[in-house]
C-alpha positions as CSV (number, residue, x, y, z in Angstrom):
1,M,-41.5,59.0,124.4
2,K,-43.6,56.1,123.1
3,R,-40.5,54.7,121.3
4,E,-38.5,54.9,124.5
5,A,-41.1,53.1,126.5
6,E,-41.3,50.4,123.8
7,A,-37.6,50.0,123.8
8,A,-37.5,49.7,127.6
9,V,-40.2,46.9,127.4
10,D,-38.2,45.2,124.6
11,Q,-35.0,45.4,126.6
12,R,-36.6,44.0,129.8
13,S,-38.0,41.2,127.7
14,C,-34.7,40.4,126.1
15,N,-33.0,40.5,129.6
16,S,-35.5,38.0,130.8
17,F,-35.0,35.9,127.7
18,F,-31.3,35.5,128.3
19,T,-31.5,35.2,132.1
20,L,-34.1,32.5,132.0
21,G,-32.6,30.7,129.0
22,V,-36.0,30.3,127.2
23,S,-36.2,30.2,123.5
24,S,-38.7,33.0,122.8
25,V,-39.6,36.5,124.0
26,M,-43.0,38.2,124.0
27,L,-43.4,42.0,123.7
28,E,-46.9,43.4,124.6
29,I,-48.0,46.8,123.5
30,H,-51.7,47.8,123.8
31,W,-53.6,45.4,121.4
32,Q,-50.4,44.1,119.8
33,A,-48.0,41.3,120.6
34,Q,-44.7,40.2,119.2
35,L,-43.0,36.8,119.7
36,R,-39.5,36.1,118.6
37,R,-37.7,32.7,118.5
38,V,-34.7,31.1,117.0
39,M,-35.5,28.1,114.8
40,R,-33.7,25.0,116.0
41,P,-33.0,21.6,114.4
42,D,-36.0,20.0,116.2
43,D,-38.3,22.6,114.6
44,A,-37.4,21.4,111.0
45,N,-37.4,18.5,108.7
46,I,-34.3,16.6,107.5
47,V,-33.3,19.2,104.9
48,G,-33.7,22.2,107.3
49,N,-37.1,23.5,106.4
50,V,-39.1,24.6,109.5
51,H,-42.3,22.5,109.9
52,G,-45.5,24.3,109.1
53,G,-46.9,23.0,112.3
54,T,-44.1,24.7,114.3
55,I,-45.1,28.0,112.6
56,L,-48.8,27.5,113.2
57,K,-48.1,26.8,116.9
58,M,-46.2,30.1,117.2
59,I,-49.0,31.9,115.4
60,E,-51.6,30.5,117.8
61,E,-49.4,31.3,120.8
62,A,-49.2,35.0,119.9
63,G,-52.9,35.2,119.1
64,G,-53.9,33.4,122.3
65,I,-51.8,35.7,124.5
66,I,-53.1,38.9,123.0
67,S,-56.8,37.9,122.9
68,T,-56.7,36.5,126.5
69,R,-55.0,39.6,127.8
70,H,-57.6,41.8,126.0
71,C,-60.5,39.9,127.4
72,N,-59.2,40.3,130.9
73,T,-59.0,44.1,130.8
74,Q,-62.5,44.4,132.1
75,P,-63.8,43.7,135.7
76,G,-65.6,40.4,136.4
77,D,-64.7,36.7,135.7
78,R,-61.2,36.0,134.6
79,C,-61.0,34.0,131.3
80,V,-58.9,32.2,128.8
81,A,-59.4,32.8,125.0
82,A,-59.8,29.5,123.1
83,L,-59.1,29.2,119.4
84,A,-62.3,28.7,117.4
85,R,-61.0,29.1,113.8
86,V,-58.0,29.9,111.6
87,E,-58.7,31.4,108.2
88,R,-56.8,30.2,105.2
89,T,-53.0,30.5,105.8
90,D,-50.4,30.6,103.0
91,F,-46.8,29.7,103.5
92,L,-45.3,32.4,101.3
93,Y,-41.6,31.5,101.8
94,P,-39.8,28.7,103.7
95,M,-38.1,29.3,107.0
96,F,-34.9,27.6,107.9
97,I,-32.9,26.4,110.9
98,G,-31.0,29.3,112.5
99,E,-33.4,32.0,111.3
100,V,-35.3,34.1,113.8
101,A,-39.1,34.0,113.6
102,H,-40.8,37.3,114.3
103,V,-44.5,36.7,115.0
104,S,-46.6,39.9,115.4
105,A,-50.3,39.8,116.4
106,E,-52.9,42.5,116.5
107,I,-56.6,42.5,117.4
108,T,-58.6,43.9,114.5
109,Y,-62.2,43.2,115.4
110,T,-64.3,42.2,118.4
111,S,-67.9,40.9,118.4
112,K,-69.9,40.3,121.6
113,H,-68.3,36.9,122.2
114,S,-65.3,36.6,119.8
115,V,-62.0,38.3,119.0
116,E,-60.4,38.5,115.5
117,V,-56.6,38.5,115.5
118,Q,-54.3,39.2,112.5
119,V,-50.9,37.6,112.7
120,N,-47.8,38.2,110.5
121,V,-44.7,36.1,110.5
122,L,-41.2,37.3,109.3
123,A,-38.0,35.2,109.0
124,E,-34.8,37.0,109.8
125,N,-31.4,35.8,108.7
126,I,-29.3,37.0,111.6
127,L,-26.0,36.8,109.6
128,T,-27.2,39.1,106.8
129,G,-30.0,41.0,108.5
130,A,-32.3,40.1,105.6
131,K,-36.0,39.7,106.5
132,K,-38.9,38.2,104.5
133,V,-42.6,37.7,105.2
134,T,-43.4,34.0,105.4
135,N,-47.0,33.9,106.7
136,K,-50.1,36.0,107.2
137,A,-53.0,34.5,109.2
138,T,-56.4,35.5,110.7
139,L,-57.5,33.7,113.9
140,W,-60.8,33.9,115.9
141,Y,-60.9,33.3,119.6
142,V,-63.8,32.8,122.1
143,P,-63.1,33.6,125.8
144,F,-64.3,31.1,128.5
145,S,-64.6,31.7,132.2
146,L,-62.0,30.2,134.6
147,Q,-64.8,29.7,137.1
148,N,-67.2,28.0,134.7
149,V,-65.6,26.4,131.6
150,D,-68.9,26.3,129.8
151,K,-69.5,30.0,130.2
152,I,-68.5,32.4,127.4
153,I,-67.4,35.8,128.5
154,E,-68.4,39.0,126.8
155,V,-65.5,40.6,124.9
156,P,-64.5,44.2,125.6
157,P,-65.0,46.3,122.4
158,I,-62.0,47.9,120.7
159,E,-61.9,51.4,119.2
160,Y,-61.8,51.5,115.4
161,T,-60.1,54.1,113.2
162,N,-63.3,54.6,111.3
163,Q,-66.8,53.1,110.8
164,E,-65.7,51.4,107.6
165,Q,-63.1,49.4,109.4
166,E,-65.7,48.2,111.9
167,E,-68.2,47.3,109.1
168,E,-65.5,45.3,107.2
169,G,-64.7,43.4,110.4
170,K,-68.4,42.6,110.9
171,K,-68.6,41.2,107.4
172,R,-65.6,38.9,108.1
173,Y,-67.2,37.8,111.4
174,E,-70.5,36.9,109.7
175,A,-68.7,35.1,106.9
176,Q,-66.6,32.9,109.1
177,K,-69.5,32.1,111.4
178,M,-71.6,30.8,108.4
179,E,-68.7,28.8,107.1
180,R,-68.0,27.2,110.5
181,L,-71.6,26.0,110.7
182,E,-71.5,24.6,107.1
183,T,-68.2,22.8,107.8
184,K,-69.5,21.2,111.0
185,E,-72.5,19.8,109.1
186,R,-70.4,18.6,106.2
187,N,-67.9,16.7,108.4
188,G,-70.0,14.5,110.5
189,E,-68.3,11.2,109.4
190,K,-65.4,9.7,111.3
191,I,-62.1,8.3,110.0
192,W,-60.9,5.5,112.3
193,P,-57.2,5.1,113.0
194,V,-55.0,3.4,110.5
195,I,-52.4,2.1,112.8
196,S,-50.7,-0.3,110.4
197,P,-52.1,0.0,106.9
198,D,-51.9,-3.0,104.6
199,R,-49.8,-1.5,101.9
200,Q,-49.4,-4.9,100.2
201,T,-53.1,-4.7,99.1
202,K,-53.2,-1.0,98.3
203,G,-51.7,0.3,95.1
204,T,-49.1,3.1,95.0
205,F,-50.6,6.6,94.7
206,T,-54.0,5.5,96.0
207,V,-55.9,7.2,98.9
208,G,-55.6,4.1,101.0
209,F,-51.8,3.7,100.5
210,S,-50.9,7.1,102.0
211,Q,-53.8,7.5,104.5
212,S,-52.3,7.9,108.0
213,S,-53.2,8.4,111.6
214,L,-51.5,9.5,114.8
215,I,-52.6,8.7,118.3
216,H,-51.9,11.3,121.1
217,L,-52.8,11.3,124.8
218,V,-53.5,14.9,125.9
219,G,-51.3,15.8,128.9
220,P,-51.1,18.8,131.2
221,S,-48.3,20.4,129.0
222,D,-50.7,20.4,126.0
223,C,-53.4,22.4,127.8
224,T,-54.5,25.9,128.8
225,L,-55.4,27.0,132.4
226,L,-58.9,25.7,131.7
227,G,-57.5,22.2,131.1
228,F,-58.3,22.2,127.3
229,V,-55.8,21.6,124.5
230,H,-54.0,24.6,123.1
231,G,-55.1,25.2,119.5
232,G,-51.4,25.4,118.4
233,V,-50.7,21.9,119.8
234,T,-53.6,20.5,117.8
235,M,-52.5,22.2,114.6
236,K,-48.9,20.9,115.0
237,L,-50.2,17.4,115.2
238,M,-52.4,17.9,112.2
239,D,-49.5,19.2,110.2
240,E,-47.4,16.2,111.1
241,V,-50.1,13.8,109.9
242,A,-50.6,15.7,106.7
243,G,-46.9,15.7,106.1
244,I,-46.7,11.9,106.5
245,V,-49.5,11.5,104.0
246,A,-47.8,13.8,101.5
247,A,-44.4,12.1,101.9
248,R,-45.9,8.6,101.5
249,H,-47.6,9.7,98.3
250,C,-44.6,11.3,96.5
251,K,-41.6,9.9,98.5
252,T,-39.7,13.2,98.4
253,N,-39.0,16.2,100.6
254,I,-42.3,18.0,101.2
255,V,-43.3,21.3,102.7
256,T,-46.6,23.0,103.8
257,A,-47.8,25.4,101.1
258,S,-51.1,26.5,102.7
259,V,-53.8,25.5,105.1
260,D,-57.5,26.1,104.3
261,A,-59.7,27.3,107.2
262,I,-59.1,25.2,110.4
263,N,-62.4,24.9,112.3
264,F,-62.4,24.0,116.0
265,H,-65.8,22.5,116.5
266,R,-65.5,21.3,120.2
267,K,-63.1,21.7,123.0
268,I,-60.7,18.9,123.8
269,K,-60.1,18.1,127.5
270,K,-57.0,17.0,129.3
271,G,-56.8,13.2,129.4
272,C,-58.5,12.7,126.0
273,I,-57.1,10.4,123.4
274,L,-56.8,12.2,120.1
275,T,-56.9,10.4,116.8
276,V,-55.5,12.7,114.1
277,S,-56.2,11.2,110.6
278,G,-55.3,12.4,107.2
279,R,-56.1,11.3,103.6
280,M,-55.2,12.6,100.2
281,T,-58.2,14.2,98.4
282,F,-56.7,15.9,95.3
283,T,-53.5,16.4,93.4
284,S,-52.6,19.0,90.8
285,K,-49.4,19.0,88.8
286,K,-47.4,20.4,91.7
287,S,-49.5,20.2,94.8
288,M,-51.4,17.8,97.1
289,E,-54.4,18.5,99.2
290,I,-54.8,16.5,102.4
291,E,-57.9,16.4,104.5
292,V,-57.2,16.1,108.2
293,F,-59.6,15.3,111.1
294,V,-59.1,15.3,114.8
295,D,-61.4,12.9,116.8
296,A,-61.4,13.0,120.6
297,D,-62.2,10.1,122.9
298,N,-62.7,11.1,126.6
299,L,-61.4,8.1,128.7
300,V,-62.7,9.6,132.0
301,E,-66.2,10.3,130.6
302,A,-66.4,7.3,128.3
303,D,-70.2,7.3,128.3
304,K,-70.2,10.5,126.3
305,G,-68.4,8.7,123.4
306,N,-65.9,10.2,120.9
307,Y,-66.5,13.2,118.8
308,R,-65.2,15.2,115.8
309,A,-63.2,18.1,117.3
310,V,-61.2,19.8,114.4
311,T,-61.2,19.7,110.6
312,A,-59.0,21.3,107.9
313,F,-57.4,20.9,104.5
314,F,-53.6,21.1,104.2
315,T,-51.8,21.7,100.9
316,Y,-48.2,20.4,100.3
317,I,-45.7,20.7,97.6
318,S,-42.9,18.3,96.6
319,L,-39.3,19.7,96.4
320,D,-36.0,18.4,95.0
321,K,-32.7,18.7,96.8
322,E,-32.3,22.3,95.6
323,G,-35.7,23.3,97.0
324,K,-37.4,23.5,93.6
325,P,-40.9,22.2,93.0
326,L,-41.2,18.7,91.6
327,P,-44.2,17.2,89.7
328,V,-46.6,15.4,92.0
329,P,-47.7,11.8,91.0
330,P,-51.5,11.9,90.1
331,L,-53.8,10.4,92.7
332,K,-55.4,7.1,91.7
333,L,-59.1,7.2,92.6
334,E,-60.8,3.8,93.4
335,N,-64.5,4.6,94.1
336,E,-67.2,7.2,93.7
337,E,-66.6,8.7,97.2
338,E,-63.0,9.4,96.4
339,Q,-64.0,10.8,93.0
340,K,-66.4,13.2,94.7
341,R,-63.8,14.4,97.2
342,S,-61.3,14.9,94.4
343,E,-63.8,17.1,92.5
344,E,-64.4,19.2,95.6
345,G,-60.7,19.5,96.1
346,E,-60.2,20.6,92.5
347,A,-62.9,23.3,92.9
348,R,-61.1,24.6,96.0
349,Y,-57.7,24.5,94.1
350,L,-59.1,26.5,91.2
351,Q,-60.9,29.0,93.5
352,N,-57.7,29.7,95.5
353,K,-55.7,29.9,92.3
354,A,-58.1,32.5,90.9
355,K,-58.0,34.5,94.1
356,R,-54.2,34.6,94.1
357,L,-54.1,35.8,90.5
358,S,-56.7,38.5,91.4
359,E,-54.6,39.7,94.3
360,K,-51.5,39.9,92.1
361,E,-53.4,42.0,89.6
362,Q,-54.6,44.4,92.3
363,Q,-51.0,44.9,93.5
364,K,-49.8,46.0,90.1
């Protein structure tokens, strides 16, 4: 009976999809959501690899819908769930033009004022029927009232399979909360826009040579019902800047390999000017770490000044024409500050490498 109901919902969604001519379909069941979309040429780079930012945006869209829907299942103020944090996300396999992205989201933990959403992404080759998992991500949302945008709504609890599941969720909640606070304190500095870097005075493979910025005016289409920027829009801009930095450094085809935790420190209003800046921090033999900041400048309330809104570290790899990894040119460090950032980047690289090896051992 349940399968028949799900099939009926799926069929109605598909009918709406073809009737309206939109490029995606959303299936909602209880605390789960599925989004499906065909990857188009404007979703990918010049060799057909889908941009990491496109995938991140779909991940956030699915998470935002399911968390907002859940938070509105109780009586009282209507609300919209805003993205607060994305845990480390690995891009396990590339996705290509013509493949269908299947994005599934599920609520796995709720605290008093936040929702944890687990998201999986599969790529389907519709010619062969082959599917592969490309991404797994964990996102945290906070619901804000539609009546008072500064008011955080209490989250309805979910039912857990057992007490252990709830306790594990609580541990994840406490860990991400602590890390968000630490990251906010650590990233107080601002990177000002590099509109036209003087590459004549900066040596190749230096931080200054590849550092890049993007300026974006936040419009209505970028925003939620509350008038604040969608987290997915911001992440897509961050991935674009990080990709430019990586491409300038190695001058080859590049793809997103992973993203360390993305922390959304403050909301960004409609009408703000965003300065999205990226700089190289560390290179290994086959990867590049790029630090990305998003600073917001409110033109309407100019007296409040600009502020740091989002921070993250993106990791890219360089590929040849056959899609095989290429060696990455070593980063040339010019001062003590760059040396310190490189050492911190190396520590993150080694920590993530050890974690991946440990997970592989556990799977054997």
